[in-house]
N, C-alpha and C positions, 0 to 999 in steps of 0.2 A: 184364508179370505181376508182381506185387508179391512180392519176396523176404523170407522169413523165416529169421533165424539160428536153428541147433542144433548138438550136437555128439555125436559118439559115442566110445567106446572100443571100439579093437579091438586087443585084445591090451596092449601097454604105450603104444600109441598113439594120441593124440587124435586125432581126425579133424572139424574144425568145418565146416560146410558151409552152405550158404543153398539154402533150397527154395522152391518156388511150385508153384501147380497151373495146367495148360491143357486145352484140350480135344483131349487125346489118348488113346491108348489103354493106350499101356504107359509103364513109367519110362523116362527119359532122366538119365544121368548123366554130366557134363565135370566133367575136371582140366584148368585151366587154366594157361599157361605160368607166371603170378605164384603157383601152388600152391594157389589158391583153388579150392574144388568147390562145384558147383551141381547141383541136383538138381530136373527136371521130374516132376510126376507128376499122374497123370489124376484128374480132378473124383473125390470121393468118398472118396480115400483118406484118411486122418488123419496125424498127426505120427509115431504109433509106426509105422505101415504103413512109413511112409519111413524111421525109424530102421533098421528090419530089413532093408531094402532095401541101406542104405548099409553096412550091417555085412556082408553078405552079399556086398560088394563091396570092403572094405576090403583083401584082398591086392591087387585090380586098382589100388588107389589108392595103397597103399605103393610099389608097383612103378612108378608113373607120377609120383609126387613123386621120385623118385629119379632116373629117365631127367630131368625137367625140372632137376633139381638140377647135373645134367651138362653141361645143352646151353648151348652158347653160340654164338650163330649164327656162321656162317662170318662172317671178317674180308676185304673186297675186295681183291684182289691188287695190290699198289703197286709200280709200277715204281721204279728208284733212278737214274732221269733227271733233268736240269733240266726243271723246268716241271711235274713230278707235285707233287701234293699228300701231307704228310704232318702227322698230328697231334701233337700235344704239350699234355697236358694241359687237352685239349678244343678247343685251337684249330688251324687249320688253317693250315700253312704249305709254303709253295712251296720246292722242293728246287733249289737252284746247286751243280752238282757242277762243279770246277774242279781243275785240276795247280797246283800250288806247291810250296813249300820244305819243307812239314811235313805231317804227316797228321794233320786236327783237322775238327772240326765245331763250329760255332757257332750259335747261333738267335738272329737279329738283324733288326729291322726288318722282320718280315713273311716271312722267310727260313729256312732250313736252310739254311747254308753249310756244304757238305763239300769239304774239300782235301785232295788226294789228291797223295802224293809223288812214287808212280811215276805211268805211264799212269793217268789217269782212266777206269775202267769201271764198270757198274751194279753187279759183282761187288764191286770193293773200297768200292765208294761205300755198300751195304749191309753189308759188314764195319764201315766206321767209324762208320755210323749206329745200329746193332746195339751199337754198344759204349759209343757216347752214351748211347742210351736206357737201359742197362744201368746205367753210373755214375750217371745221375740218378735211376733206379727205387730203387737203394739207399738213398742221402739221402733222399728224398722219402717212402719209404714206411715208412722208420725213424721221421721223423719225425712222419708221420700216425699210426702205431703208436701211438708215446708220446702223444700227443695224445686218442687215442680209448681208451686203457687210462685215461686219467684218470678218464673218465665211467664204467667197469664197475670200476673199481678197489675200490666200495664193494660190489660185487657179489661179492666174493670170487674174483676171476677173474685167475690169476697173470697177470703179462707174458712170453708168449711169445717165443721166438726166431723169428726171421722169415727166410724162404727165396725166392731168386725163380726162376722157372722161365718158360719158353715152355710155357704149355700150351694144349692143343687145345681142350677142352669145358671148362672152368671159370673163371670169376675168380680162385677162392681156393678154400682149402680147409683144414682143422685137423686137427691131430694128438692125441691124447690124451696121448702123450708132452711135450708142451709146445712146439709148433711151426703157426705160420702157414706155410702158403706161398701165394703171392700172383704172378697171372699178369704177364709182365712186360708183356704188353700193355694194361695198368691204366694205365700211364706215358701214354698217349695219351688219358684221360678226365680229366673236372675232377678236381679235389682233394675235392669235395662226394661225388662217384661213388665215390672210392679210399678215402674213409672208412665209406663206407656197406658195402663188401665186407668191411672189417677188422671194424668194427663186427659184423657179421653172424657171421664167424668167430669172433671175442671172445664173443660169445653162445652159440656152439654147445660153448664148453669147459663152459659149466653145463647148457643143455640142448643133447641131440643132436638130437633131429628139430625139426621144423618144427610143433610142438604150437601151442594157445592159449598155453601158458606160454612158449613162446620168443619167439611175437612180443610177447605182453605184457612180456616183457624187451626187445624191439626198443624197443618204444614207449617205455619207462621211459628207456632212455640214447638213444635217436633219435628225438624224437617226429615229424620228417619224413621216417622212412625210405621210407615209400610212395612220395613225391614224387622222394626220391633215385634207388629203384630203377628207378623210370620213366624217369627221364634217362638209369641207365646203359643200358637197355635200348633207348635211341634210337642211342646210341653204338654200340651192337653190331650194327646193320643194316648 
């Protein structure tokens, strides 16, 4: 089925969608995880009929968008014992837990070496590794924020403050008060994916909703954003 592009205005929200025709008796509307909208219409209907149908479903589409914005696939449970794999900036590392003279975490030759001063337990290893992740996230996220902001500064988007949290359902969020919050889990994906999330939130300072204007802005500041978003989704599985 060949799809065509159209959009409607629902309140203050622009809803772009693709539509096509098929041998069916009723309309079918789908909202996908990437926030795209598709409509299948029965033969014999025209573009205005489809616009009316989409407009009637505007409230449902808006709610579905909010749900998908908040959706973050559940991360697999990782154990904090030697031999388990953990990610850092997109790469897999084997965990090596050992007892030693000081508490430390080092990333070296394909391993995350966790040394505990006290008796080495999975609980202690988790505390040390989480602290190591947070310290590196603080440095790397701030570095990437500055890089990304250079691309949006011409759009009169202010440099926000940065907050890092362990978030359950989002990669990131923005506040009109001038703050971006990033999920600590982002330290486990490649920098290009971290940049996508940061750039996405920066663009929300200018355009709140995922309207065509928002995606046009994303395209201007990050032409390959769709590729980066797809890669990020793979790391969330």
